[in-house]
Residue, then its C-alpha position, 0 to 999 in steps of 0.5 A: x562276540x566276533x569284532x568283525x563282520x565275518x569269520x574267514x579260515x585261510x590255511x593249506x590244503x588238509x588243514x580242515x578248513x570245512x570241517x572245522x569251518x562248519x563246527x564254528x560256524x554252528x557254535x558261533x550261530x553263524x552260516x557256514x560256507x565252503x568257497x570251494x564246493x559253492x565254485x562247484x555248486x555254481x559251475x556244476x562240476x567239479x574243482x578237478x574238472x575246472x582245472x582240467x578245462x580251464x587251468x587254475x587261472x580259470x579256477x582262481x577267476x571263479x574263486x576270486x569272484x564268488x570270494x567277493x560276493x561272498x565276503x560282502x556278506x555280513x555274518x558268516x564263516x567262510x572256509x577259503x581254499x588254501x590258494x584263495x590268499x594268492x590273489x593280492x585282491x582276495x587278501x584285501x577282502x579278506x583282511x578288510x571284511x572279516x577276522x582272518x584265522x588261519x589253521x596252521x598244519x605241517x607238511x606232514x600232518x597234510x601228507x597223512x590226511x591227505x593220503x587217499x585223496x584222489x580229487x586235489x588237483x594240486x596233488x596230481x604229482x610225482x612226489x606230493x610231499x615235494x608239492x606240498x612243501x613248494x605250496x607251503x614255500x610260497x603261501x605260508x608267508x601270506x597266511x602269516x602276513x594276512x591272520x588275525x589269528x592262528x591256530x596249530x594243529x594238534x592231531x585232534x579231531x575236528x570236532x575237538x579242534x573246532x571247539x579248541x579253536x572256539x575258546x581260543x577266539x572267545x578268549x582272544x575276542x574279549x582280551x582284544x574288543x578292537x580287534x580289528x573291527x571292520x566296516 
């Protein structure tokens, strides 16, 4: 039913891309790849350690390499990292190789969902709200530009959100059969 070779999930940290991605993959009978987890698996270390040793630039390079590898496949659900959209080449790959779903969430929701998370290097800041606001100011316009479809978080469980999103995607794809079919 997906008019594109792949389904790519974008959005800020804490939006539920990994959890919802797994459930959407199950629903659509597709394998699911979490890009951050794939970077960790490939390197044998955590994202936090990569940031510590190589900085954000080193992590982004590794992220882009794996994104290119996975985007070349057909029939996957890929949960990207929040910053994967920063590189123009990454945005081009996402646009060309799949249907892009933006999981929108507010900074307030992010703060609630990430309250106990101490593993994310970009959240290691004195004022988490200000840091998330800064990230949103840069990234939200990129998400908006890239998204084929966006869904706002509604404070529901990942299971309910995934079921709701799967239904919305199916309705969207039925209404727009020519929706961005790609090579």
